[in-house]
C-alpha angles and dihedrals in degrees: 000000000000090000091056091047089050093049090045091051092054100033107022119196110241131210103238092215105050096014092229121138115266120241123233096266093045125095124197095325129047118244093250095053091042091055091047098053111132097242119190098205085205090144089072095049124080115220093010123179094268094050089048092054090065096049108128092007107068131005096244116177094191134004135189147153127204100218141021113242124218130156110277097003124125092267092059090048092053095046090048090052092050098042104037108020100053093242096154096161090058089055092054091043092053090049090054093045090050094049090048088065092049095061113121093015131109089274089077086079096067118112098205147350127246119193117210103253128231122229110262091246093055091041089055091049096048097033094222142036111246092205088056090053092052093045093050089052091051092047091054092057097036093043090230128138116251116221099207094168101042094098128042128198112225102176127059106223127194123231112300095197094113098036128106126233096270094044091050091049093048089048093052101037097104099019100109142049138174120260099236093206090059099046115160122189137189093010133130102236128189112216111210131200135163098239136006120205110151094356093235094131096050089044092055093044095042096055089066092052095047091048090062090069091264129130116231140212126179134218133178134186090226137022128194129197114229 
């Protein structure tokens, strides 16, 4: 106990959102920021906005996101910390937090979790896949296997931040493929990504999973309205 206090005194853990020091009982996020996260509660709503965005595009059984994303809000700060500041523990923690909210919902019926993969070049540059961190955290809480190698990303895509819906879809159309050595059939799989804007990435990745006689649900840490 005294060693923890001494280390905390010299190297205090900081909440990445408000930059205040974390208390002993706080993990990754301070209590105030944790309480103030802009949760969507989509998992408790049938035909929510996220699910409706995939109508006619992908046969999604259930769809949800944990947090609403807006520029400069807490969600953006968390995603930036995970993606660009090498905070892998925060990615796993947010996945666990997300999965804890899904307990008792229709997402209990999934057989496994599939993170959206990065292209090998981008994976080498970053050193990790943020969607995989989130998926691993969710798998821990949901007690579901995580199929990290089921999908492969064949095309290196540039940032889609400034692209419109059609441009994003065109950019992602041929980006993914199934890893034939990891084929899974007749399963209900949960496809996980870090953020959904137009849904083009999940649409492109999900088509390969659905083609393998699987049913598919989608989940994202963050969701942004266009």
